[in-house]
N, C-alpha and C positions, 0 to 999 in steps of 0.2 A: 648109333645110340634110338637111330629111330626117331629123332626131331620130330614133332608136326608141326614146323616151318618148313620143315627144307624144302628147299628152292627146285633141290635137283630129283628129290624121292631117290637119296642114295639107302644101299640096303647091304648090310654085312657081305652076301654075295652078289657084289654089283664088281661091273665089268673092272680092270686095271687095268693102268696104262703099260705098254709090254716097254724095255728100255731103247728098241731100235724108233719106237715112236715118238719118248722124250726127246730122244739125241735131234731127231731131224725136226720137233718144236722150238727147241733149243740152238737149232741150226739157224733155223728163220727167221728167229728173233736179232738172234746176232749179226744173223748180214746183213739183216734190214736196217739196223742202225738201234735197234731197240736194246736198252744200257741195263732193265731193270727188268728179271721176272718173279712171281708171285707163286710158291706152289703151294696149290690148294687140294679142295677135293668135294665132298667127302672127307673125310678125317685122312689128310695126306702120311699119318704116322703110321698108320698101319697098313700102307702098300711094303712090302719084305724089300722092295731098290730103294726105301725112303734118301738112307744115306748112297747110294751107290750113283740115286738122281741129282743131287748135292753138292755132287762130289765131280760128275759130271758139267753141271752149269758150271763151276767155279773153274775147271778144267777151260771150260770156253773161251770164260772172259768174260762171264756175266754176274751182274749182281742180282742179289736175289730174296728174297727172302720165303716166310711160311706160314702160311693160316691154320688153327690148328682147333679141339674143342679140350685140347690139354687132359683127354684120358690116359698117354701115358703118363704121368703126374703122382709119384710113388710106387714106379715102375721101373726099379734100378739098372736093368739092362740096357731099355729105351730113352731110361733118363741120359746114359751113356752115350748114345746114340748123339741124341739132342746137342750134349756138351762139344762129343765130336764136329757136328755140323756145323756149332754158331764158329768153333777154331778155324774154317776155310777161307781164304782168301774169296773176297765175294759175298759172305753175308753179310746182308742190312741187318737182319731181327727177325725175331716170330711176336707175332699175337697169338694169344691164346682166349679164344673169346666165349664167355658161358654168361647165363641169365637165367636168377633162377623162375624164370617164368616158363623158358623154353627146355633148359636145358635137364636132367634126370640126375648129374654126377656133380649136380653143379657147388652141394654142399661139399664134398669131397675134393674135388677141384679146389674151391680158396681154400680150404684150408689146406693139402699137399703146397698149393704152390705160395700158401703164407708160412710156410715151415722153411723156408729156405727162396725165400722173395730176395733178400741181397743177392743171393748169387747170380738168380734168373736174370736181376733187372741189369748186374754186372757183365751179362750175355748177352743183351741187347732182346730181351723175348722178358716179353709184357702180357699182363695181364687184364683185360679188356671186359666190363660185367658192365655197359652202359644198354639203354634199351635197344630194338632195334628200330632202326631210323625211319627203312624203308621194307617194305615186306610185299612178293608177290604171288597173285594167288594161280602158282603151276605147282607140279608138284606133291607133297605132302599136304601144304598149307592146307591146299583147294579144297580138301577136305574134313579139315579143320576149323572150328566154329570161331575159337577164339585166335587162329591167327586170322581168321577172312574179317574180323570183327578189325582188327590190325590194320588190314590191308584200305579198308573200307575209308576210316579217319584216317592216314598218311596224307600229308601232301605230299610227297616227295614221288616222285617220275620214275619213269622207264627206265630197264638198268643198260639197255643199249642205248638210251639217247643221248649219251656225253660221243658216244664211240661214233655214233653218226653227225651230228654235226660237227664234230671235231677232225673229223674225214672230210666232210663236204669243202671245210676252208682251208685243208691241205693238198699241196699238189705231188708229195711225194709221198709212201709210206715211211722212210726215214722224218721225213718231217711230222708224221701225223706220229710217229713213237715220241719221237721231243716233246710235243705240244701236249700227249697224253702224261707225258713224267713231271711235266712243269704243272699239271692239276692234280698229283698226285694221286692218279688213277692207276692203278698195277691190274686191278679183278678185270676190264675191259681193254681190247678182245680176248675172247678165251679158247682154249685146245684142250679137247675132249680129250678123253683116252683113246676115243679111234682116231682124233688125229685132226675133228673136223674142229672148226674157226668158227664162233660165235661172237658177235657183235657188244653180246649181252654174259652174262655171269651164268647163265644156267643151262644146262643140258640138251632140257627142254624146249628152248631157245630156238628158232628155226635156224641151219647149219649154213655157210653160204660157201666154204670150200672146203679143200684140206689139202693138209701141209706134205703129207707125202707123196700125192698125185699133181698138186698142179702147184706150176710154178710161181711165183711175188706178185708178176705183173698179173695174172690173171688172179691173183686175188686182192691184190690191191684193188682193181676194176671193180671187182665184185665189194669190199667193205667202204666204198663211194658210192655203189649204186644203191646200195642197201636203205632200207627205209622199216624205221617202226610197223609192225603188223599190224597192232589191234588186239592181240591175243591174253593181251594180260590189263587186270583193271590199273594199273599204272600208266599204261600205253594208251588208250581207252580217254586215260586224264590228261595227259598230253593231244589227245588228236580232237576234242572237243570245249576244254577251257578258253575262256576268253583272257589267260592274262595274257598281257603284253608281253611279256621275254616270252612265254611259249611262241604268241603267235608269232614271233621274229622266229625262231624255231620254225616253226613251220614252211615258213616263207621261205627261209635256207633250205631245207630242204626238200621244196618243192610240191608241200603238202598242202591239201586244204583242210578248217577247219569240217569235221564230219556233221 
């Protein structure tokens, strides 16, 4: 939809994850103790293999959910696909996020969802229209004055921070995934459409390895060693502010305030 706040700069002609990479990513998660994956995008329902990917996650034995902008609402064929996905073993739920400030189809999304809200709620697919709490100045947001205003006034921190702090306190990859699950963190780490692993939610942030090329031990070592890079305003805020909790996090990561 060309959302002005997009942290990935997703486009209609952007790259799509091949099935073999999704399989590698799902197998990596399952083999290393991950219990729940989030399928996101861009807009995941626009992928021609969205249903097969969900079936694959279900067969592998993963719990899974998806995050969507709801642009499929009102399209009978796509709604039937979503209903089939919701019936798969392992399906946890779907989040439809929309906001009048950032999503040009917001009014349509709200109208279409409310037509059959009881059905979608019954399938554990919920509409969230709350304000965006955390936004980064990467992707299209960097060139959007309204988005940059949100970035400056936000008190939230960088997308990779929880992943970094959690990894620093865990001795194994399985324990890391368990700790992230206990914190209800499903967005990070993230595997992009090329199989690259990121400690953040954005493909524009540094990659630390690839699930199709690197073994789990190599990736875990890279996760343990990764530190916030200072490439976005929330990250620079973390590196410089005097907040005691952030100072403690920097100490844990072996980082000094800039």
